[in-house]
N, C-alpha and C positions, 0 to 999 in steps of 0.2 A: 220620657217627654212625648207628648201627643202632638203630632204634626197634622192631624186632620183638621179640616175647617170646622168652626163652631156651627151650631144650628143657624145662628143669625147670618154668618158669612155664607153658608150654603143658600140661604134664602136670598141674599144679595146677589149671589152668582146666578141663581135661577131666574130671578126677576130681570137682571141685566141681560141675560141671554134671550129671554122671551121678548124683551123690548127691542133689542138690536135685531133680532130675526124679523120682527114686524116693521120696525121703523127705519132700519138701515140695511136693507138687502144689498146685493151686489150692484143693482142698478143705481141705488143712491150713492154708494161708494164711488162708482164711476162718475156720477154727476158731480160729486164734490171734488174729485180729482181733476175733472175737466174744467170746472168753473174757475174764474179768476180769484174769487174770494175764498173758496174752499170752506164755505160756511153757510149753513141753512138756519136762519134765525128761528124758524118754527121748531126745528129739531132741537136746537139749543135750549129753547124755552121748555120743551118737554123734558129734557134731561134735568133742567133746573127744578122743575116741578117734582121730579123723582128724588131730588135731593143730591144729585151727583155733583153739582157745582159747589155745594157746601159741605160735602161729605167729611172732610177733615177739619173744617172750620169750627171752632168752639161754639157750643150752643148759645152762649151769651151774645154772640154776634150773628145769630141766625142760622148757624150750621148744625150739622148732626154730631160733631165732636167725636167722630170715629177715628180709628187708628190707621197708621201707615199700612199695616197688613190688610185692613179692610179695603183701603184704596187700591192695594195691589190686586185684590180679588176682582174689583171692578175693572181695572185696566187689563187684566188677563182676558176678560170677556171682550173688552174693546179691541184688543189685539186679535182675538179670534174672529171678530167681525171686520177687521181691517178698517175701522171707522176713522176717517180723518177728522180734523177739527181742532179748535183752540182749547179743548178741555185740559190737556196736559200743560200747555203754556200758562193758562189762567190759574188753574188750581195748584199745580205742583211748583211751577217756576215763579208764580206771582203771589198767590194768596198765602201759601204756607210760610214763605219768608216773612211776610207782613205779620201773620199771626204769631210768629216766633220772636221777631225783632222790632216790630213796629211800636210806635207810641200808642197810648190809649186813644188819642184822637184819630190817628191813622187807622187803627183797627175799627173804630166806630164808624168812620166815614166810608171805608172801602169794603170791608169784609161782608157786611149785610147785603150790599149791592151785588157782590160776587155770588153769594149764596142764592140770591133771588134771580140770578141769570141776567142782571142788568149791567154788568161790567165785565169787560174782557181785558186781561192782563198778559204781559209777556216779559221776558228777561233778555237784556242785551249785554252780552259779554264779549264774544269774539270780534276781532278786528282784522283788517286785511293782512296784517303781519303777525297777528296773535290768534291762534285757534284754541290751544289748550293750556299753555303755560301763562296763566293769567297775571303773573307778576310783571309781565311785559306790556300790560295795558297802557296805551299812550293817550287815550281820550282824556282831556283835562277839564276840570271844573275849578275855575278860579273865583275868588270872592269878588263880588261886584255889588256895591251898595250893601243892603242887608241880606242879599242872597248870593247866588252863584251864576256864573256864565259858563255854559257847557259847549265845548268844541271838540269834534272828533268824528270818527266814522266807525260804525258797528256793522257787522255782516252776519248773515244767517240768523236773523232775528225772527223767530217763528210767529207768524200771524200778526206781525207789526202793522200791516196794512188795515186791519180791522180792530186793533187794540185801542182801548180808551186810555190806558196808562202803560208806560214801559219802565221796568226797573233797570236802571242803567248803572254800570260800574265805571267809575271815572277816577282819575288820579287827582287828589287834592293836595298831595305833598310828595316830596321825594322824586325819584327818577324811575323810568321804566327799568325793571329788573329787581326792584325792591319789593318785598312782600308787604311791608307797611306803607300806608299812604293812599290806599284805595278807599273810596267811599261809594256806597250805593244810594242812588236817588230814585224817588218815585216821580216820574216825569209825565206830564200830560202829552199824549201822543200827537195832539192837534195843535200844540203850542207853536207860536212863531219861531222861526229858526230851525225847524225840523223838516227834513225832506226824506221821503220814503220811496224806494225803488224796489219793486218785486224782482227776485232773482229766479232764474230758471234752474230746476234740478231734475236729475234723471228720475228720481222717485216721485216727482210731482208734489214735493213738499212745498208748503206755502211759507217761504222765507223771504226776508227783505234786507236790503242795505238801508241803514238809517244814518243820515248825515246830520250832525248837530253843528250849526253855525252860530255860535254865541247865543244859544238858546238860554233864556232866563229861567232860573230855578229858584223857587222860594225857599227860605231857610227851613220851613217845616216839612220839606220834601225829603230830608235826609232819613234814610232807613238804617237804624242802628246808630253806631257812633262814627263820627268823622275820623277818617284815616284808618278805620278798622273794618273795612268792608269785607275782608276775607272771613270774618266771623259770621257774616250773613251768607256769603257765597259758598263757603265750604260745606256747611250742612245742607244747603239747598241743592247742591250738585250731588251729594251723597243720596239724598232722597230721590232725586231725579233719576239717577242710575238704577236704583232699586225698582222704581216704578216702570222705567223703560224695559228693564229685564222681564218684569211680569208681563208687560204688553207683548214682548217678543215670544215669551213662552206660550201665550195664548195663540199667537199667529202660527207658531211651529206646531202646536197641537192640532190646529185646524188643518194644516197642510198634511200632517200625518194621517188624519182621519180621511181626508179626500183621497190620498194616495192608497190607503188600505182599501177603501171602497172601490176605487178604480181597478186595483189588482184582482178583485173578486169577479169583475165583469169582463176584463180584458181577455181577448182570444187571439192567440198567435199560432200560426201553422195548424189551425183547426183544433187547437188545444187551449183550455182555459189557463 
């Protein structure tokens, strides 16, 4: 088995490294971390022009149709540059679940805009009492008219403050603690009944508390099947973990290179 990168993957790595070296040096990283939004629209559009926002999106919806491994190559370089921003939330947590589980109308409406850099997405799972064991999700979506009414609180939602749409996991049947009964909805982040509050973090991550107070959801906003949201969430989190690992590998490699270079120059007690 050959574990080497293909020629195309090596080209992707080289072009990403060149771009990030030029467009996202340490000064830009610090600027992004210090800013309230953590987002530079001009940098985002340049990444979209390179095809990054549409890299795993099927070609028929305006993307490049590349693989998860190709995406990991890109995110390893992003980790190496320590570049903040909503790319992970938009592409991995948002667009890929829609590409996998969405209706044809959802795909046609959302994915081309993501690929073009015109739409930012995120995913809301965790709650004040629920961080990882998602069967305890208590946010509720109850039927109201021909749609749903969404009530509950989500925390640590990445880049929700600049997102256009949020994928929200809510309980549509059963009780907290039951695997079945969760549904994922694609919710307009600016809709009435939604309040966002930025949360402080040690790592300067841009995460928010999102409170839904009887927010109205249209029936065509359901992603996947009603009561079977784990079929959407499970694969999404598996992909997310793999991509985050690639990002951390890139960061660790850069730290190793910096350390090795420093040890070559360091002088202690008049000795190198």
